[in-house]
N, C-alpha and C positions, 0 to 999 in steps of 0.2 A: 330223585329222578321220577319216581312214581307219582309223588304229589304234584310235581310240575307238569307231568304228562296229563294227569286228570284235569288240572286247571286249563291246559291248552285245549283239550278235547271239549270241555264244557263251554269255553268261550267261543270255540269254532262253531259249535252247534247253534248258539245264539246269533253269531255274526252272519252265518249263512242262512238264517231263518228257519233252520230245521227244528229249533225249539222256539216257541212263540213268545214274543215280548209284547207288552201292552202299554198304552199311554193313558194316563188319567184324563178325566174330562176337564180338569182345571190345571193350571201351571204347577209344576213340581220342582223343588230344589233339593237335590240329593247331597248330603254331606257324608263323607266317608274317608277311608284311609286305605293304604296298601299294607301297612304293618299292623300287628295286633296290639291294641290297647295303648293308652297313655299319650295320645296326640292332642287331647283337649277337645273332643267332639262336643261335649255338652256346653262349655262356655262359648264355642263357636256357633252352636245352634242358637244360643241366646243372642249372640252378636247379629246373626241374620234376622232374628225377630226384632231387635232394636232398629235394624236397618229398614225393615218393612214397617210402614206406618200402621197404626191401629185400624184405620179405615180400610186397609187391604183385607181384613177378615182372614188373617193367617191362621193356619192350624199346623200342628206338629204330629207326625206319626212315627212311632218307635216300635221296635219289636218288644220292648219291655223285658230286657235281659234278666233272667233269674226270677221272674214273677211267678206266682203260683196260680193265677187265674188263666183261663184259656179263651181263645177267640178274640173278637173285637170288644174292647173296653174303653170307655171314656175315663179320663183321669181328673178327679176333683182336687183342689188345693189341699183339702184335709183328708185325702185318701191315705192308704197305707202303702209303704214301699213293698211290703210282702205281697200285696195284691197286684200292683201295677209296675213295680220296679222303681229303683231309687232315682234314676236320671229323669224319666218322665214326670215323676212327682216333684222333683226340684224345679223343673221348667213350669209346671202348672202352678206351683206356689209363687213363682216370681212373675208370671205373666197370666193373671187371672182372666184377662180379656181374650186370651188365646185358647182355642179348643185343642186339648192334648188328648191323644188316643194311643192305644197300643194294639197291635195286631201282627201276628207272624205272617199273615197273608197281606202283603202291602197293597196288592191290587184291590182286594176287597176293602181294606181299610181306607184307601183313597176315595173309593166310590161312596162309602158311608159318610166320610167327612164332606165330600162335595155335596151330597144330598142334604147335609145339615147346614149348608150355607158357606162353607169355606171357599175363598177365591184363590188361595195359593196354599200349597202344602209343603212344609219342610220335612224331608225324610231323613231321620236320624240313623246313621250307620246303615246305608242301603246301597253302597257302591257295588257290592258283590251280588246284590239281588237283581239278577238280569231279567227276571220276569217282568219287571216294571222299568220302562224307559223314561228317565227323568228329562225335563226340559233344560235343566242346568245342573251339571255335575261339579261339585267342589271337593277336592281331595286335600287332606291335611298330611304334612310331613313333619315329623319331629326334628327340630334343629339339632338336638344332641344325638339323635339316632336316625340319620338319613337312610333312605332305602338303598342308596348306592353303596352303602357299607354293610348291608344286611343280606340275609339269605333265607331261602325257604326252609320250613321245618324238615328235619329235627335240628338243623344247625343254626337256625335263625328265627326271627319273629315275623317274617313276611307271611301274610295271609293270602296274597295274590301275586301274580306275575308283575315284576317291576315295570314292564313295558305297558301295563294297563293304565299307567298314570297319564299316558298320552290321549286317553279317552275322556279326560276331564277338561272342561273349558277353563276352569280356574284351579290353580294350585296355591295353597297357602302353606308357607313354612312357619310352623307354630313354635311357641316357647323360645323366641329369639332373644338375644341381649337387646338392650335399649337402642343401640345404634349399630348399623351395618354400613360399610363403605360400598360405593358403587361397584368396586372390583369384586367384593364378596357376593353381591347380588347377581352379578353377571356370571360368576363362577357357579352359583347354585343353578342357574338356568342351564348352563352347559352340562353340568354333572347329572342333572335330572333328565337331560336329553329332551327338553320341551320344544315344541314347534313354535314358530313365530306367532301363530294365532292364539296360543295359550297365554292367559294372564297369570302372572306370578306376583303374589303378595307376601308380606312378612308381618307377623303379629307377635305380640308378647302377652304374657299373663300378668294382670295387675291384681295384687291382693288388696282386698278392701277391709274396712273396719270390722272386727269380730262381732258376731251377734250371738245371743243366747240360744241354745238348742231348746230349752224348756222355758215356760213363762216365769219360773222361779229364779231364773238366772240373775245373779247379783253382780253388777258391773264392777264392783270394787275389786273383785278377784282379778280383773284384767290388769291391775296395777301391781300384781305380784311379780317377784323377780324369778321365780322358779315355775317350771311348766311340765305337765304330763301330756304327751302327745298320743292320741289314739287315731290310728289310720287304717283304713281298709280299701286302699286304692292301688293302682298299678305302680305308681312312683310318687312317694311323698317327699323326695329330696328338695324340690323347689320350696315347698311349704316349710320344711325344717330350716332351710337357709334364711327364709324370710323371718321366721320367728326367732332365730338366733340373734337378731339385732337387738331384741328387747328382753329375751328370756334365756335362762340357763336350763337346759333340758335335764330334768331329774329322772324321767322315765319315759320310755317309748314302748307303746303296745301296738305292734304291727300285726295286721290280719290280712288274709287274701283279698283280692279285688272283689267288690260287691259282696263282701262277707255278711252273712246274716248273724247278728249277735245273739248268742245263747245266754242262758242263765249263768253258766260257768264264766263266760266272758264278762258279764256285768259284775260278777263277784270279784274277778281279777281287777277290773277297773276301780271298783269300790275299795278294794284292799290297797291299791296303789294310792288312792286319794287319802286314805287313813294314814298311810305311811308318810305322806307329804301334806300335812294338814293346811298349809298356807299356799300351796301351789295351785295355779290355774290349770284347768283341764281344757285342752284344745283338740278339735277334730276337724275333718274336712266337711265341705258342704254336702257331698254325697253321703258320707257316713252319718251326718245329722239326720237325714231322712230315715235311715234304717234304725238309728238309736231311738227315735221317737216312737217306733213301733213296740219297743220293749216296755212292758208294764211293770217290771220289777226293778226299775232304776231307783236307788235310794236317794234320799234328800241331799246327802253330802256330795253326791255327784250332780244332781239336777241343778243345784244352785251355782255350781262352779264350772259347768260344761258349756263351752262356746265353740262356734265354728267360724272359719274364715271364708267369706265369699270371694270368688275370683271372677274377673272379667277379661275377655280377650279384647285387645285393642291393637290397631294398626300402628306401625312405627312412624308413619307420616300422615298428615292430613290429606295429602294428595292421593295416597293409597285408599284412605277411607272414602273419599269422594268417588274415585274410580270404581271401587267395590259396590258402593251404593247404586251407581248408575247401572252396573252390570246386573245386580240382583233385581232392581226394579224394572229393567228393560224387558224381562220375560212376562210382565203383567200387561204389556201393551198389545 
């Protein structure tokens, strides 16, 4: 009750104009969620960047969760996750033509990116950042953990009031099965209590071909039958299910979300690799960014460690086209 009251008072202050909101000098697209963690914000940020053409001079602004640097920082593809955060680094490595930056002060960050030539800025995880008023708000809802079955802390995972979803122009139900009936789609709209003007889309996560974490990676290990999984994300269940089609899981080393790997962790990974000398080592794309920061990774791990890239895709071509039109319409 106390947490919910604080949220209501805070939103009221901004809604009434008693606390000031600012607009950036260039169009902004905010991507966020109502529940904490695990909705797939990073692959959907990448989906938005693929939707925007290179000529749009898009930029990405993130808080840089758990980074050790302060203030406004630009992110280079060969930067360290320790300095800028794993998610911004992943995006910078995948989209070298896109300027990626981190700043806790999103208003200042947007102005700096605008001055450097950005024509549109994608705001990663900024739906609760009321100081900045985005031109397009996109909210993600996890198919397996819908907000209408969740609660505020300490009994649930909601980080904001469920009613706040009606402030988004676009709602995306993420991590869906490959097909949904029209009845299921209509039921989602009803249960989320969306207005007729709000657009509702459905996406799924596609696992791509594994890639080596380190240059020494030997692709022959991908043909092994046994696997050691290393994960430090909110939910690795979809990845485990995907890998189970081709591998038998010999060992699973699970760490907290955004975990910074220590010497002790690397020793545990190396010991697991020695115990399973022919097994492939697999991790997530975000974990790969942080593992590259480690200088003490032994050769028997470096040559056997791979990550699985993921991409968010719409369930239908019609949805993809409608989303493209919506995103690009704010540039006009």
